[in-house]
ROBA-373673 format. One record per atom (N, C-alpha, C): residue number from 1; residue in three letters; x, y, z. Coordinates in nm, 2 decimals. Example, Ala and Ser with C-alpha at 12.3 -4.5 7.8 and 13.67 -1.06 7.14 Angstrom:
REM residues 2
     i    aa        X        Y        Z
     1   ALA     1.32    -0.57     0.78
     1   ALA     1.23    -0.45     0.78
     1   ALA     1.32    -0.33     0.78
     2   SER     1.28    -0.22     0.71
     2   SER     1.37    -0.11     0.71
     2   SER     1.29     0.00     0.79
This chain:
REM residues 147
     i    aa        X        Y        Z
     1   MET     6.30    -5.59   -16.64
     1   MET     6.26    -5.48   -16.72
     1   MET     6.36    -5.46   -16.83
     2   PHE     6.48    -5.48   -16.81
     2   PHE     6.59    -5.47   -16.92
     2   PHE     6.55    -5.56   -17.04
     3   TYR     6.51    -5.69   -17.01
     3   TYR     6.48    -5.78   -17.11
     3   TYR     6.36    -5.74   -17.19
     4   VAL     6.27    -5.68   -17.13
     4   VAL     6.15    -5.63   -17.19
     4   VAL     6.18    -5.52   -17.29
     5   LEU     6.26    -5.43   -17.24
     5   LEU     6.31    -5.31   -17.33
     5   LEU     6.39    -5.37   -17.44
     6   ALA     6.47    -5.46   -17.42
     6   ALA     6.56    -5.51   -17.53
     6   ALA     6.47    -5.58   -17.62
     7   LEU     6.38    -5.65   -17.58
     7   LEU     6.28    -5.73   -17.67
     7   LEU     6.20    -5.62   -17.76
     8   LEU     6.15    -5.51   -17.70
     8   LEU     6.08    -5.41   -17.76
     8   LEU     6.16    -5.34   -17.87
     9   ILE     6.30    -5.32   -17.83
     9   ILE     6.39    -5.25   -17.93
     9   ILE     6.41    -5.34   -18.04
    10   PHE     6.43    -5.47   -18.02
    10   PHE     6.45    -5.58   -18.12
    10   PHE     6.33    -5.58   -18.21
    11   ILE     6.22    -5.59   -18.17
    11   ILE     6.09    -5.60   -18.25
    11   ILE     6.08    -5.47   -18.33
    12   ALA     6.11    -5.35   -18.27
    12   ALA     6.10    -5.22   -18.34
    12   ALA     6.20    -5.23   -18.46
    13   GLY     6.33    -5.28   -18.43
    13   GLY     6.43    -5.29   -18.53
    13   GLY     6.39    -5.38   -18.65
    14   ILE     6.31    -5.48   -18.62
    14   ILE     6.26    -5.57   -18.73
    14   ILE     6.17    -5.50   -18.82
    15   PHE     6.08    -5.42   -18.76
    15   PHE     5.98    -5.35   -18.84
    15   PHE     6.05    -5.23   -18.91
    16   VAL     6.13    -5.16   -18.85
    16   VAL     6.21    -5.06   -18.93
    16   VAL     6.29    -5.12   -19.04
    17   GLY     6.36    -5.22   -19.01
    17   GLY     6.44    -5.29   -19.12
    17   GLY     6.35    -5.34   -19.22
    18   GLY     6.24    -5.39   -19.20
    18   GLY     6.14    -5.44   -19.29
    18   GLY     6.10    -5.32   -19.39
    19   PHE     6.08    -5.21   -19.34
    19   PHE     6.04    -5.10   -19.41
    19   PHE     6.16    -5.05   -19.49
    20   ILE     6.28    -5.04   -19.44
    20   ILE     6.39    -4.98   -19.50
    20   ILE     6.43    -5.08   -19.62
    21   PHE     6.43    -5.21   -19.60
    21   PHE     6.48    -5.29   -19.71
    21   PHE     6.37    -5.36   -19.79
    22   SER     6.25    -5.30   -19.78
    22   SER     6.13    -5.37   -19.84
    22   SER     6.14    -5.37   -20.00
    23   ASP     6.20    -5.27   -20.06
    23   ASP     6.22    -5.26   -20.20
    23   ASP     6.35    -5.31   -20.25
    24   SER     6.43    -5.37   -20.17
    24   SER     6.56    -5.41   -20.21
    24   SER     6.56    -5.57   -20.25
    25   LYS     6.64    -5.60   -20.34
    25   LYS     6.66    -5.73   -20.38
    25   LYS     6.76    -5.80   -20.29
    26   PRO     6.74    -5.93   -20.27
    26   PRO     6.83    -6.00   -20.18
    26   PRO     6.98    -6.00   -20.24
    27   ARG     7.07    -5.98   -20.15
    27   ARG     7.21    -5.98   -20.18
    27   ARG     7.27    -6.10   -20.12
    28   SER     7.39    -6.13   -20.14
    28   SER     7.46    -6.25   -20.08
    28   SER     7.47    -6.22   -19.93
    29   LEU     7.48    -6.10   -19.89
    29   LEU     7.48    -6.07   -19.74
    29   LEU     7.36    -6.12   -19.67
    30   LEU     7.25    -6.12   -19.74
    30   LEU     7.13    -6.17   -19.67
    30   LEU     7.08    -6.31   -19.72
    31   ASN     7.15    -6.36   -19.81
    31   ASN     7.12    -6.48   -19.88
    31   ASN     7.23    -6.59   -19.85
    32   VAL     7.25    -6.62   -19.73
    32   VAL     7.36    -6.71   -19.68
    32   VAL     7.34    -6.84   -19.74
    33   SER     7.21    -6.89   -19.76
    33   SER     7.19    -7.03   -19.81
    33   SER     7.23    -7.05   -19.96
    34   ALA     7.26    -6.94   -20.03
    34   ALA     7.31    -6.94   -20.17
    34   ALA     7.45    -7.00   -20.18
    35   GLY     7.52    -7.01   -20.07
    35   GLY     7.66    -7.06   -20.08
    35   GLY     7.76    -6.96   -20.12
    36   THR     7.72    -6.83   -20.13
    36   THR     7.82    -6.73   -20.18
    36   THR     7.88    -6.65   -20.05
    37   ASN     7.98    -6.58   -20.09
    37   ASN     8.05    -6.50   -19.98
    37   ASN     7.94    -6.40   -19.93
    38   CYS     7.91    -6.42   -19.81
    38   CYS     7.81    -6.33   -19.74
    38   CYS     7.86    -6.20   -19.70
    39   LEU     7.99    -6.18   -19.72
    39   LEU     8.04    -6.05   -19.68
    39   LEU     8.10    -5.97   -19.79
    40   ALA     8.06    -5.99   -19.92
    40   ALA     8.11    -5.93   -20.04
    40   ALA     8.09    -5.78   -20.03
    41   PRO     8.20    -5.70   -20.03
    41   PRO     8.18    -5.55   -20.02
    41   PRO     8.08    -5.50   -20.12
    42   ASN     8.09    -5.54   -20.25
    42   ASN     8.00    -5.49   -20.35
    42   ASN     7.86    -5.51   -20.33
    43   ASP     7.82    -5.63   -20.27
    43   ASP     7.69    -5.66   -20.24
    43   ASP     7.64    -5.57   -20.12
    44   LEU     7.72    -5.55   -20.02
    44   LEU     7.69    -5.46   -19.91
    44   LEU     7.67    -5.32   -19.96
    45   ALA     7.75    -5.28   -20.05
    45   ALA     7.74    -5.14   -20.10
    45   ALA     7.62    -5.13   -20.19
    46   GLY     7.58    -5.23   -20.26
    46   GLY     7.46    -5.24   -20.34
    46   GLY     7.33    -5.23   -20.26
    47   LEU     7.33    -5.30   -20.14
    47   LEU     7.22    -5.30   -20.05
    47   LEU     7.20    -5.16   -19.99
    48   LEU     7.31    -5.10   -19.95
    48   LEU     7.30    -4.96   -19.90
    48   LEU     7.26    -4.86   -20.01
    49   ALA     7.31    -4.88   -20.13
    49   ALA     7.28    -4.79   -20.24
    49   ALA     7.13    -4.81   -20.27
    50   SER     7.08    -4.93   -20.26
    50   SER     6.94    -4.95   -20.29
    50   SER     6.85    -4.87   -20.18
    51   VAL     6.88    -4.88   -20.06
    51   VAL     6.81    -4.81   -19.95
    51   VAL     6.82    -4.66   -19.97
    52   VAL     6.94    -4.60   -20.00
    52   VAL     6.95    -4.46   -20.01
    52   VAL     6.89    -4.41   -20.14
    53   VAL     6.90    -4.48   -20.25
    53   VAL     6.84    -4.44   -20.37
    53   VAL     6.69    -4.44   -20.36
    54   GLN     6.63    -4.54   -20.31
    54   GLN     6.48    -4.56   -20.30
    54   GLN     6.42    -4.48   -20.18
    55   LYS     6.49    -4.47   -20.07
    55   LYS     6.43    -4.42   -19.95
    55   LYS     6.46    -4.28   -19.91
    56   THR     6.60    -4.24   -19.94
    56   THR     6.64    -4.11   -19.90
    56   THR     6.74    -4.06   -20.01
    57   PRO     6.70    -4.04   -20.13
    57   PRO     6.79    -3.99   -20.23
    57   PRO     6.86    -3.85   -20.20
    58   ARG     6.79    -3.77   -20.12
    58   ARG     6.85    -3.65   -20.09
    58   ARG     6.99    -3.66   -20.01
    59   LEU     7.02    -3.77   -19.96
    59   LEU     7.15    -3.79   -19.89
    59   LEU     7.27    -3.80   -20.00
    60   ILE     7.23    -3.82   -20.12
    60   ILE     7.33    -3.82   -20.23
    60   ILE     7.38    -3.68   -20.27
    61   PRO     7.51    -3.66   -20.26
    61   PRO     7.55    -3.52   -20.30
    61   PRO     7.56    -3.50   -20.45
    62   ASP     7.56    -3.38   -20.49
    62   ASP     7.58    -3.34   -20.63
    62   ASP     7.48    -3.40   -20.73
    63   ILE     7.36    -3.41   -20.69
    63   ILE     7.25    -3.45   -20.78
    63   ILE     7.23    -3.34   -20.89
    64   ILE     7.24    -3.38   -21.01
    64   ILE     7.22    -3.28   -21.12
    64   ILE     7.08    -3.29   -21.19
    65   LEU     7.02    -3.42   -21.17
    65   LEU     6.89    -3.44   -21.23
    65   LEU     6.81    -3.55   -21.16
    66   GLU     6.69    -3.53   -21.13
    66   GLU     6.60    -3.63   -21.06
    66   GLU     6.47    -3.64   -21.13
    67   THR     6.44    -3.76   -21.16
    67   THR     6.30    -3.78   -21.22
    67   THR     6.23    -3.88   -21.12
    68   ASP     6.11    -3.92   -21.14
    68   ASP     6.05    -4.01   -21.06
    68   ASP     6.10    -4.15   -21.06
    69   LYS     6.19    -4.18   -21.17
    69   LYS     6.25    -4.31   -21.19
    69   LYS     6.40    -4.32   -21.19
    70   THR     6.47    -4.20   -21.20
    70   THR     6.60    -4.19   -21.22
    70   THR     6.67    -4.08   -21.13
    71   LEU     6.80    -4.11   -21.09
    71   LEU     6.88    -4.02   -21.02
    71   LEU     7.01    -4.00   -21.11
    72   VAL     7.05    -3.87   -21.12
    72   VAL     7.18    -3.85   -21.19
    72   VAL     7.26    -3.76   -21.10
    73   PHE     7.39    -3.80   -21.08
    73   PHE     7.47    -3.73   -20.99
    73   PHE     7.62    -3.74   -21.03
    74   LYS     7.69    -3.65   -20.98
    74   LYS     7.84    -3.65   -21.02
    74   LYS     7.90    -3.76   -20.95
    75   HIS     7.98    -3.83   -21.02
    75   HIS     8.06    -3.95   -20.97
    75   HIS     8.14    -3.90   -20.85
    76   PRO     8.14    -3.98   -20.74
    76   PRO     8.21    -3.93   -20.62
    76   PRO     8.37    -3.93   -20.64
    77   ARG     8.41    -4.02   -20.73
    77   ARG     8.55    -4.04   -20.76
    77   ARG     8.58    -4.03   -20.91
    78   PRO     8.56    -3.92   -20.97
    78   PRO     8.55    -3.91   -21.12
    78   PRO     8.69    -3.96   -21.18
    79   LYS     8.68    -4.03   -21.29
    79   LYS     8.79    -4.07   -21.37
    79   LYS     8.81    -3.99   -21.50
    80   HIS     8.72    -3.90   -21.53
    80   HIS     8.72    -3.83   -21.65
    80   HIS     8.67    -3.69   -21.60
    81   LYS     8.70    -3.59   -21.70
    81   LYS     8.66    -3.45   -21.67
    81   LYS     8.52    -3.44   -21.65
    82   ILE     8.43    -3.51   -21.73
    82   ILE     8.29    -3.52   -21.71
    82   ILE     8.27    -3.66   -21.66
    83   HIS     8.21    -3.69   -21.55
    83   HIS     8.18    -3.82   -21.51
    83   HIS     8.05    -3.82   -21.41
    84   TYR     7.94    -3.87   -21.48
    84   TYR     7.81    -3.87   -21.40
    84   TYR     7.76    -4.01   -21.39
    85   MET     7.68    -4.04   -21.29
    85   MET     7.62    -4.17   -21.26
    85   MET     7.47    -4.15   -21.29
    86   PHE     7.42    -4.25   -21.34
    86   PHE     7.27    -4.26   -21.38
    86   PHE     7.22    -4.39   -21.31
    87   VAL     7.13    -4.37   -21.22
    87   VAL     7.09    -4.48   -21.13
    87   VAL     6.93    -4.49   -21.14
    88   PRO     6.88    -4.61   -21.17
    88   PRO     6.73    -4.62   -21.16
    88   PRO     6.68    -4.62   -21.02
    89   LYS     6.57    -4.57   -20.99
    89   LYS     6.51    -4.58   -20.86
    89   LYS     6.44    -4.71   -20.83
    90   LYS     6.49    -4.81   -20.89
    90   LYS     6.43    -4.94   -20.86
    90   LYS     6.56    -5.04   -20.85
    91   ASP     6.55    -5.13   -20.75
    91   ASP     6.67    -5.21   -20.72
    91   ASP     6.68    -5.32   -20.83
    92   ILE     6.78    -5.29   -20.92
    92   ILE     6.81    -5.39   -21.03
    92   ILE     6.96    -5.42   -21.01
    93   LYS     7.00    -5.53   -20.99
    93   LYS     7.13    -5.57   -20.96
    93   LYS     7.23    -5.55   -21.07
    94   ASN     7.19    -5.59   -21.19
    94   ASN     7.28    -5.56   -21.31
    94   ASN     7.20    -5.57   -21.44
    95   ILE     7.25    -5.54   -21.55
    95   ILE     7.18    -5.52   -21.67
    95   ILE     7.13    -5.67   -21.72
    96   GLY     7.20    -5.77   -21.67
    96   GLY     7.16    -5.91   -21.71
    96   GLY     7.04    -5.96   -21.64
    97   GLU     6.99    -5.88   -21.54
    97   GLU     6.86    -5.92   -21.46
    97   GLU     6.74    -5.83   -21.50
    98   LEU     6.75    -5.76   -21.62
    98   LEU     6.65    -5.67   -21.65
    98   LEU     6.52    -5.76   -21.68
    99   THR     6.39    -5.71   -21.65
    99   THR     6.27    -5.78   -21.68
    99   THR     6.18    -5.68   -21.75
   100   ASP     6.07    -5.73   -21.80
   100   ASP     5.98    -5.64   -21.86
   100   ASP     5.93    -5.52   -21.77
   101   GLU     5.92    -5.56   -21.64
   101   GLU     5.88    -5.46   -21.54
   101   GLU     5.98    -5.34   -21.53
   102   ASP     6.10    -5.36   -21.57
   102   ASP     6.21    -5.27   -21.55
   102   ASP     6.21    -5.17   -21.68
   103   ASN     6.14    -5.20   -21.78
   103   ASN     6.15    -5.12   -21.90
   103   ASN     6.12    -4.97   -21.88
   104   GLU     6.03    -4.93   -21.80
   104   GLU     6.00    -4.79   -21.78
   104   GLU     6.11    -4.72   -21.71
   105   TYR     6.18    -4.79   -21.63
   105   TYR     6.30    -4.73   -21.55
   105   TYR     6.42    -4.71   -21.65
   106   ILE     6.44    -4.81   -21.73
   106   ILE     6.55    -4.80   -21.83
   106   ILE     6.52    -4.69   -21.94
   107   ILE     6.40    -4.68   -21.98
   107   ILE     6.36    -4.58   -22.08
   107   ILE     6.38    -4.44   -22.01
   108   ASP     6.34    -4.43   -21.89
   108   ASP     6.36    -4.30   -21.82
   108   ASP     6.50    -4.27   -21.80
   109   LEU     6.58    -4.37   -21.77
   109   LEU     6.72    -4.35   -21.75
   109   LEU     6.79    -4.30   -21.87
   110   LEU     6.76    -4.37   -21.98
   110   LEU     6.82    -4.33   -22.11
   110   LEU     6.77    -4.20   -22.16
   111   SER     6.65    -4.15   -22.13
   111   SER     6.60    -4.02   -22.15
   111   SER     6.67    -3.92   -22.07
   112   SER     6.71    -3.95   -21.94
   112   SER     6.79    -3.86   -21.87
   112   SER     6.92    -3.84   -21.92
   113   VAL     6.98    -3.95   -21.98
   113   VAL     7.12    -3.93   -22.04
   113   VAL     7.11    -3.83   -22.15
   114   VAL     7.01    -3.85   -22.24
   114   VAL     6.98    -3.75   -22.34
   114   VAL     6.97    -3.60   -22.29
   115   THR     6.90    -3.59   -22.18
   115   THR     6.87    -3.46   -22.12
   115   THR     7.00    -3.40   -22.08
   116   VAL     7.08    -3.48   -22.01
   116   VAL     7.21    -3.43   -21.95
   116   VAL     7.31    -3.39   -22.07
   117   ILE     7.31    -3.47   -22.16
   117   ILE     7.41    -3.46   -22.28
   117   ILE     7.37    -3.32   -22.34
   118   GLU     7.23    -3.31   -22.37
   118   GLU     7.20    -3.18   -22.44
   118   GLU     7.22    -3.05   -22.34
   119   LYS     7.18    -3.07   -22.22
   119   LYS     7.18    -2.95   -22.12
   119   LYS     7.33    -2.91   -22.11
   120   LEU     7.42    -3.00   -22.10
   120   LEU     7.56    -2.97   -22.08
   120   LEU     7.64    -2.95   -22.21
   121   GLY     7.58    -2.98   -22.32
   121   GLY     7.65    -2.97   -22.45
   121   GLY     7.76    -3.06   -22.47
   122   ILE     7.76    -3.18   -22.42
   122   ILE     7.86    -3.28   -22.42
   122   ILE     7.87    -3.34   -22.56
   123   LYS     7.98    -3.33   -22.63
   123   LYS     7.99    -3.39   -22.76
   123   LYS     8.08    -3.51   -22.76
   124   LYS     8.19    -3.52   -22.68
   124   LYS     8.27    -3.65   -22.67
   124   LYS     8.24    -3.71   -22.54
   125   TYR     8.17    -3.83   -22.55
   125   TYR     8.13    -3.90   -22.43
   125   TYR     8.13    -4.05   -22.46
   126   ARG     8.12    -4.12   -22.35
   126   ARG     8.09    -4.26   -22.36
   126   ARG     8.00    -4.30   -22.25
   127   LEU     7.90    -4.39   -22.27
   127   LEU     7.80    -4.44   -22.17
   127   LEU     7.83    -4.59   -22.16
   128   TRP     7.84    -4.63   -22.03
   128   TRP     7.87    -4.77   -22.00
   128   TRP     7.81    -4.82   -21.87
   129   THR     7.79    -4.94   -21.86
   129   THR     7.76    -5.01   -21.73
   129   THR     7.85    -5.13   -21.73
   130   ASN     7.86    -5.18   -21.61
   130   ASN     7.95    -5.31   -21.58
   130   ASN     7.86    -5.43   -21.54
   131   GLY     7.91    -5.54   -21.58
   131   GLY     7.84    -5.66   -21.54
   131   GLY     7.88    -5.70   -21.40
   132   PRO     7.81    -5.81   -21.35
   132   PRO     7.82    -5.85   -21.20
   132   PRO     7.96    -5.86   -21.15
   133   GLU     8.05    -5.92   -21.23
   133   GLU     8.18    -5.94   -21.18
   133   GLU     8.28    -5.81   -21.18
   134   LYS     8.23    -5.71   -21.24
   134   LYS     8.30    -5.58   -21.27
   134   LYS     8.25    -5.47   -21.19
   135   GLN     8.14    -5.50   -21.12
   135   GLN     8.07    -5.39   -21.04
   135   GLN     8.14    -5.36   -20.90
   136   ASP     8.16    -5.24   -20.87
   136   ASP     8.21    -5.21   -20.74
   136   ASP     8.08    -5.21   -20.64
   137   VAL     7.97    -5.17   -20.70
   137   VAL     7.85    -5.17   -20.63
   137   VAL     7.74    -5.26   -20.69
   138   THR     7.69    -5.35   -20.63
   138   THR     7.59    -5.45   -20.69
   138   THR     7.45    -5.38   -20.70
   139   TYR     7.44    -5.29   -20.80
   139   TYR     7.32    -5.21   -20.82
   139   TYR     7.34    -5.15   -20.97
   140   LEU     7.25    -5.17   -21.05
   140   LEU     7.26    -5.12   -21.19
   140   LEU     7.28    -4.98   -21.18
   141   HIS     7.38    -4.93   -21.26
   141   HIS     7.41    -4.79   -21.28
   141   HIS     7.49    -4.77   -21.40
   142   PHE     7.47    -4.66   -21.46
   142   PHE     7.54    -4.63   -21.59
   142   PHE     7.63    -4.51   -21.56
   143   HIS     7.75    -4.52   -21.63
   143   HIS     7.84    -4.40   -21.63
   143   HIS     7.83    -4.32   -21.75
   144   LEU     7.84    -4.19   -21.74
   144   LEU     7.86    -4.11   -21.86
   144   LEU     7.99    -4.04   -21.83
   145   GLY     8.09    -4.07   -21.93
   145   GLY     8.22    -4.01   -21.91
   145   GLY     8.25    -3.93   -22.03
   146   GLY     8.32    -3.82   -22.02
   146   GLY     8.35    -3.75   -22.14
   146   GLY     8.46    -3.63   -22.11
   147   GLU     8.48    -3.55   -22.21
   147   GLU     8.58    -3.44   -22.20
   147   GLU     8.51    -3.31   -22.18
């Protein structure tokens, strides 16, 4: 009986995992055959970010704007007086992997930047994203920092 229950739980886990990770791009954690470090913390963080952003965005604290394609929230560890994160609701690992199918997400994200700048009256700001070797989280995101 124990083995049957364990097998059922295992099969249920496969189906639940399939649903949770269905819209996520493979990371080195899942792509062991790629010969990369399968335990890279930024890849694991990107995988988790992908699931949270796409499946349960309400778990993210301090959301200041949400559209059907973008989430904007206060940076959890701000380095500036004003520091917001802009995240597309599509799993894109970095700006170097953008495709034509991603255009609508990037346009919406940049429109969200304009909305936040106008809404908060920010005059002195900088908008940036990091490349793959500089990302703490392997998931495309933009920072808006200012005074």
